[in-house]
Structure formats: C-alpha cells, structure tokens
C-alpha positions in Angstrom: -6.3 0.5 -29.2 -2.9 1.1 -30.8 -1.3 2.2 -27.5 -3.0 -0.3 -25.2 0.4 -1.4 -23.9 0.9 2.0 -22.3 -1.5 0.8 -19.6 1.4 -1.3 -18.4 2.9 1.8 -17.0 0.1 2.1 -14.4 1.4 -0.7 -12.1 5.0 0.6 -12.5 3.9 4.1 -11.4 1.8 2.7 -8.5 4.5 0.4 -7.2 7.7 2.3 -7.8 7.0 6.0 -8.1 4.2 6.3 -5.5 5.8 4.0 -3.0 7.7 6.7 -1.1 4.4 8.6 -0.6 2.8 5.4 0.8 5.7 4.7 3.2 3.6 4.9 6.4 2.7 2.5 9.2 -0.6 4.0 10.1 -3.5 3.7 9.2 -3.9 0.0 9.6 -6.1 -1.5 6.9 -7.4 -5.0 7.4 -4.9 -5.3 10.2 -2.0 -4.6 7.9 0.3 -1.6 8.0 -0.5 0.8 5.2 2.8 0.1 3.3 2.1 -3.7 3.2 -1.5 -3.1 2.2 -0.3 -0.8 -0.6 2.1 -3.4 -2.0 -0.6 -6.1 -1.9 -3.1 -3.8 -3.5 -0.8 -3.1 -6.4 0.0 -6.8 -6.9 -3.7 -7.4 -7.3 -4.2 -4.3 -9.5 -1.2 -5.3 -11.6 -2.8 -8.7 -12.4 -6.0 -6.9 -13.4 -4.2 -4.5 -15.7 -2.2 -7.3 -17.3 -5.5 -9.2 -17.9 -7.1 -6.1 -19.5 -4.0 -5.5 -21.8 -4.0 -9.2 -22.8 -7.7 -9.2 -23.7 -7.5 -5.9 -25.6 -4.2 -6.4 -27.4 -4.8 -7.1 -31.1 -1.8 -9.4 -31.3 -3.6 -11.9 -29.1 -6.8 -12.0 -31.1 -5.7 -14.5 -33.7 -6.2 -18.2 -33.2 -3.6 -21.0 -33.2 -1.8 -21.2 -36.4 
C-alpha cells in the first residue's frame, strides 16, 4: 500500500502515451469515432482510478482533527 499513488500513472499512460495508437476514426463505437470514444473512456477510467487511490491511501484514513 506504500506505492498506491503509482496507480495515478495509469490514466496518464492511457491518455497521453497511448493516444497516438488510438488515433483512428473507425471503428465507430456507440456512434462515436474511436478516438472520441477513447478519450471519453479514459475520462471515466481516470475517475475510477482516482477514487481507488483516495480510498486506499493511508493519508486519507484519519478523521477530522
């Protein structure tokens, strides 16, 4: 649990480093071009990763002081 903040690299890698590989128009997913779907998908996944990091981070376990 010490390096839980390393999970924050996952959205960065998905959005920035993998974006050139996802730069396509086809296939269409839910009526969206693939690139737009990729960006929206990573916005949602980033929120999930941030929630997981917040819940597992020991610095957030304490109550109000």
